[in-house]
N, C-alpha and C positions, 0 to 999 in steps of 0.2 A: 321691320326689325333693321335696327340702325347698323350700318356699316363700318367697318375699323376707321375706314377714311372719314367718315361724318363724326365719329368718335374723337377721332385725332384733333378735329377742328375745335371741338367743345374743350378738349384738353388744352390747346394752345391759349384758348382764353382762361382756361381753370386749371392750370397745371400741378396744382397739390393735390395729393390722393391721400384718401383716408380709408381705413379699413376697420376702424375700432371707433365706434358711438361716443365713448369716453374721451375721444382725443381729435373731434372733429374741429378741422380747419375751416375757418368760414371761406365760404367760396368754393371749397374743394369738391372733387366728386368723390363720392362714397362708393366702393366696391363691395357688395353684399356677399363675402365668402361665407362658405361652410366650414364648418369645424366637426369633430366627431360628435360634441354635444352640445351643438346650436347652429341655426341657419339664421344666418343674418338678413335673409331677406324680411325677418320679423321686425328688424330695426331700422328699415329704410325709411319709414315714415320718422323715426325719432331724429333721424340724420338730418333730414331736411329740417326738422323745427328746430335743430340745433345749429344751423347753418350752412349745411351743404347746399351745392348750387343743383348736384344732380345726384341721384342714386343709382348705380347698376345692378339690376336684379334678374334672376332668372325665372320666378315663378310670377305669372301675370297675375296672381289673386292680389299682389301688392302692388300693382301699377294703377296709381292714383291719380296720374295726372302728367303734365308735359315733362316735369323733373324726373321722371322715373325712366330709365332707359332700359328696356328688356332685352337680354342677350339669351344664347342657347345656355351658355354654361359661364359665368362670372369669373371664375380662375382662369377660363381658356382665353376669355375675353381681354382679362388683365395682362395676360402672357403675350396675347397677339398685338396689344397697344403698347407694348414696350418693345416688341420686336419692330414694329413699325416706326416707334420714334428712334429705335437704335439705328435703324436705316438712314435717318436724316441727320444724323452725328457723323461729323468728318474729323474726328480726334482720335488718337491713339486709346484703345483700350486695352488693358491688360488686364487678363484672366487669370485667376491663380487659385490653385487646388493643392491637397497634398494630404499626409496623415496628420503630421507634426507642424507646428511652427506658421499656420496659414493666417493666423490672424496678427500674430506679431510681424511675420515680414509685410503683409499689406499694411501694416501702420508705418514700418519703417520706410516702404516704398514711398508710401504717400507723404510721409515726412520729408523724404528727399527731394520727389518732384515738386512738392509744395514751395521749395525755395526759388524755383524758378517759374514753374506754371500754376494756373489756376486748375488745381487738380480736385478730383471729386472721388471719394473711396467709399466702400461700403462701411455703413453705420453699424456699430455694434456687431451682433451676429445675424444680421439681415443676408445669408447666404443660401437660403434654399429656394425652392419652387415659387415661393410666395415672396421671399426677400428679394431675390435677384430682380425680378420686374420691378418691384418697388425703387430699386436702387437705380436702375437705367431710367426709369421716369423722374428721376430726383436731378438728372444732368440737365443742365440747361444750356443758352448759346453762350454763356459766358467761360463755359468750363474747357480748356485745353487738352487736358488727360483725364483719364479715369483709369480706378483700379477695383476690379471687381473679384471679391471673394465668391468661391465656389465649393460648397460643403456636400456631400453626399455620404449616404449609408447604404446605397446598394446600387447595382450598375445600371446603366442608362440614364442616370439623374445629372452626371456632368454632360452627358451628350444634349440632355434637355436645355440646362443652363448656357451652354454655348451657344443652343440655336436662339435663345433669347439675348444673351449679353453679345454674341459676334464678336468674340476677343481678336484684335489684330495681333497681338502680340500673347504670349501666354508663359506661366511658370508652374511646375509641379515642385513642391518644397522637398519631398519625398514619399516613399512608399511603404510603410510599416503596418502593424499590427493593430488595426483598430476596426470597429464597425463588422468584426469577423461573420458574427451571425447574419445581418445583412446582405455582406457580400460574398458570402460562403467560402471563406478562408482567405488567405493571402493572395493567393493568383486571383481570385476575383477583385480582393482591391487593387492589383496591378492593372487589370484589366478596365476597372470602373475609372480610376484616376488618368489611365492613358487613353481616356476618351477625349480628352484636351487636346493631347498631341493627336489624334487622329482628326481632331475637328481644324486644327491648324496645318494639318500636311492637306487637307482637301481643299483648302482655300485658293481659288484662281487669282492671278495667273501664277505667280511663284509660291504662294503658301504663306502663311503667316510667321512670326518671328517667334521663336521659343528659346528662352533663357534656361541653360542647363548646367547643373552643378556635374562638372566632370570628375568629381571623386566619388560620385555616388554610382556603381556601378549597374545598378537597377535602371537608374534613369539613363543611364548611357545606353544601355542594352535595349530600352523601349525606344527611345527616339532613333537609335538604329534601325530598329526593326521598322519603324514607319516611314524611314528614307526622308526625314524632315530637312527641307530644303535651307532653312535660315537658322542652325542653331547658333547661338550665342553661348560660349563657355567661361564659366567661372570655377575657381575652386582654391587649392589651398597649392596647388602646383604651378610652376612657372609654365608648364605647357597649355595651361587654360587659355583661350585666345584675348579674353579680353581684359579680366582682372584675376589677380591672386592675392592671398592675404595669410599673415599668420600671427598668432595671439601672442602680445608681448607681456600683459599683465591678466590676471583673473581673481583679483583678492578683494572683494568680493565681484568689483565691477570688472568689466570686459573691455580690455584695450586691445587694439589690432593695428598693425601695419599694413596697409595693402598699396598694391603697385599697379598704376595703369600700363599693361603690357606693351600696348603699342607706342608709348613715348617712352617707356622706361622708367619713369618719376613714381617716386614712392612715398606716402604720406601716413602719418600714424593719427590715429581718432580713439578717443575714450566714448565708451558709450555709457549708458544708464541701465545696462541689462547685465545679469548674471548668468553664468554659464557658458561652457564652451561650445556647448551645441547649438548656442546663437550666432555662432561665428557665420555659419552657413547662411542664417537669414539676414544677417548684417551684410554679407558679400552680395547675397543676391540684390538687394536695395543699392549698394555701390556700383555693381554691375549696370543695373537699369539706368541709374544716375550717369555713368560715364556713357553707355548709348545713347543716351537723348543728350548728350552734350553738355553735362552741366559741368561746372568748374569743380576743382576738388573742394575750394573753400565752401561751396554751397552744397555738395554731397556730403562732407564733415558736419556742416552745420546741421544737416538733417539727422544726421546719425547721432550727435553728441545732444540735440535738444529732443530726442524722442524718450518721454517718460512711459515706460510700462505701466498697465492699467488690468484692471478687469483680472486681478490675481493670475497673471501670466509672468512668472520669473520677476515677481515684484519684491524689492527688499523692504522690509518694514523693521525698524528699530523700536523696540519697546524700551522698557525700563531696565531689565537685565538680559535681554536676548537679541540676536539677530534673525529675525524670520525671512525665509525665502518662501514667499506664498504662492504656490503653483499649483491650485485646486480648482482652477475653471474646466480642466476634465485632465484624463489618465488614461495611456495604453499602455502595453508592453513595452513598446519603442520609446514613449516619451518618458516611462517610467525608470527604464536603464540609464537613459543619458542624464536624467536629474539625479539619480543615485552615484553614478560615476561623478558628474560635477562635485557633489557635496566631499565626495571621499578625496577629491583632489585639493579642496579647498584648503588654505593655511587657516585654522582656528583651534583655540583650546579644547572645545569640547563640541562635537558634533552630533546632533542627532536626527534620525529620520522618524517622521510619523507618514505613513503611507496608509490610504483608504482605497477600497474595493475599486476595481475597474469593472465597468457596466459595458454590457453588448459583446461579450466574448463568446457566446454560445457554447458549443462543446468544447471549446479549448478553455475556458474559466477555469478549471481546477488546475490544468497544467501549467497556464500562463501566470496564476497567482502564485504556484509554486515556484516556477522559475523567477520570479520578482522577489520573492523570500529567499531564495538561493542566493542570488545576486547582493542583496542587502547584507546578508551575513558574511559575503566575501570581502564585502568593501570596507574602507578603513574609516570606521565612524563609531562613536562610543557607546551610543544608545539606538536601540529601532523598537518603533511603536507600531502595530499592525492593527489596522481597523476595519471591522466589517466582517458580515458572515463568510463570505468567500476566503479571505486571509485567516479566519479562526479555524475554517475547515482543512487550510493548508499547513496548520502548524507542525503537522509531522516531519516537514521540510527541516525544521531546527533541531532535530532529533540528533546526539550527538556532538551538535555544534557548543564550543565554551563560549560563543559570543551572546553577551546579553541581548535578549527579545523579549518583547511583553504582546501579547494578544487579545484585544479587546472584541467582542461579537458585534457592540453598535458603539455609535458616537456618543450615546449617553453613558455607557460604560467608560467610555475613554475620559469623559469629563470628570467623572468621579474618581477615577484613577489619577490624573493629572492634579486635582487638587488635593488629593491624598499626598502625592508624592510630586509637588512642583519641580519644573526644569527653569534652571537659573544658571546665568554666564553662559549661554551656548549659542552655537549658530545652528537652526533648525530648519529643516525642509518639511513643508507641510505639503503633502501632493495626493491626490484621489480624484476620482469621477464628480462631475458636478452633484449627480445626485446625491452624494454622501454628505453635502453641505458641510464641509470641514471648517468654514469660517466660524462655526462655534467654537472653535478650539482656540481661536485667536487669544482673545481676553483673558486667557488662562497663561499665558506667557508673558 
């Protein structure tokens, strides 16, 4: 059986990792991972035939020569190889998790740090037990910093990902209502996300550095409970230790003034993001930029140059409407702040288009009703709810004089919007990824 040390020597000569035979990189190492409906051991020969230098397998029946490396468990071997590689890296590694804003914050931190350092950041949504090892193994000797996004839908997952990424610095964006089914409620979410603070607190000799939003009472309590030795605070208050900021404009793009607290100097920066809720995400990136001693011009260049993508707070202009496309994912916490933001925007005609939230477990009915109630209380002109869960909660609108339309499916919504087109409006489209609300965009 090949040891991790021996496999690492092979990896140094063949540092590209492949897990999909449809995307084999010539000279790479293919890891034959198992899925619910497939066993990639059966594709090992195909991987070698299409250019892989080696294939790591855990079924001896497929060991057909020296290019086939037999392991006890392919996934565990991939994770162990990433751990071994991480221990060789002598650079700051920022681990990042949270309920909302993880990816946007990761991209902003990357945009800022990349103004000064050769930075590697998680690509796309490679933030789970497979994606994090692949991310770590993509970091090479030329990189000077790394930003690792860590997602979770149950407890102990962040603990596992920290054991792989071994962050020297960490950030929890927030703790809210998401993946309630897997975490077992909001307290379970706190415990699960808090595993990042647990890891930082455990690091000898002085612990890792945690960047903490001092305006967030939940995060402040979490870091106090763990007696974090190196918290660096940011927020909207001057009492924040490193940086603080406030919004100067949000119509619809966010402009803010931020202050480097130790120097007392203030700067203004205009972003390409919408939503007051993105202030915390931007401020986290500014704080990390200041901590790593970037200049104000470098920090502002990173913030102003970042263009949101993947339908996260992304503004799209059509022939007749302004769309806020935010349908990559949704949970009650992110729904509330997105609804509030549209209510505060200055626009002639404002429309909410909201799709069902998934993975709510036993809280689903109550949470969908609370979102309907919030939408009815908010200063917008039209409200459109899509999905079986929202349709089941329409009793929440009884007695309300505010206009609201409910569709059980996206197909019904498409038919309804074709019959009653929306024009000359600012429209928020938000829902869980599984709703595939991008199908609506061409109707606006």
